[in-house]
C-alpha positions in Angstrom: 4.8 -21.9 2.9 7.7 -23.8 1.3 11.1 -23.3 2.9 9.9 -21.5 6.0 10.3 -23.2 9.4 7.1 -23.7 11.4 6.6 -20.7 13.8 8.8 -18.4 11.8 7.5 -14.9 11.1 7.3 -14.0 7.5 7.5 -10.2 6.7 7.1 -8.2 3.5 10.5 -6.7 2.4 10.4 -3.0 1.8 13.6 -1.4 0.4 12.3 2.1 -0.4 9.3 4.2 0.6 7.7 6.8 -1.6 5.3 9.5 -0.3 2.8 11.0 -2.7 2.6 14.8 -2.9 -1.0 14.8 -4.1 -4.0 13.8 -2.0 -5.8 10.5 -2.7 -9.5 9.8 -2.2 -9.4 7.2 0.7 -12.2 5.3 -1.0 -9.7 4.3 -3.7 -8.7 0.7 -3.9 -5.5 -1.1 -5.1 -6.4 -0.6 -8.8 -6.7 3.2 -8.6 -3.6 3.5 -6.4 -1.6 1.3 -8.8 -2.9 3.4 -11.7 -1.5 6.6 -10.0 1.8 4.9 -9.4 2.1 3.8 -13.0 1.1 7.3 -14.2 3.9 8.9 -12.1 6.7 6.3 -12.2 5.8 4.1 -15.2 5.5 1.0 -13.1 5.4 -0.2 -9.5 8.8 -1.6 -8.5 9.2 -4.7 -6.3 9.9 -4.2 -2.6 8.8 -0.6 -2.6 6.1 1.0 -0.6 4.0 3.9 -1.9 2.2 6.1 0.7 -0.9 8.2 0.0 -2.6 10.6 2.4 -6.1 12.2 2.2 -6.6 15.9 1.6 -6.5 16.8 5.3 -3.5 14.5 5.9 -5.4 12.8 8.7 -5.5 9.3 7.1 -3.0 7.3 5.1 -3.0 4.3 2.8 0.1 2.3 1.8 0.5 0.1 -1.3 3.4 -2.3 -1.2 4.6 -4.3 -4.2 6.1 -7.5 -2.8 7.6 -8.8 -6.1 4.5 -11.0 -6.8 1.5 -8.8 -6.2 0.4 -5.8 -4.2 -0.7 -5.3 -0.6 -2.8 -2.3 0.5 -2.9 -1.2 4.1 -5.3 1.6 5.2 -7.5 2.7 8.0 -10.3 0.4 9.2 -13.8 1.3 8.3 -15.7 2.8 11.2 -18.1 0.5 12.9 -21.7 1.6 12.7 -23.8 1.3 15.9 -26.2 -1.7 15.8 
């Protein structure tokens, strides 16, 4: 990465966090999450995080717009026994 010293940690800047009031299907990917954000806010703003929970509020996914693209963080898929 240009302009970053070797061994320096790089973090995603988040200035504001939004929490959705409606449940989201946890199978949804970045495209569906982004469509919901655009439907509600008109656009995804840089350096803002948008949090979505499932119907039971037991899982959460977060979409972060970093000013260049989007990042999605969510629960890991359960491992199936071999």
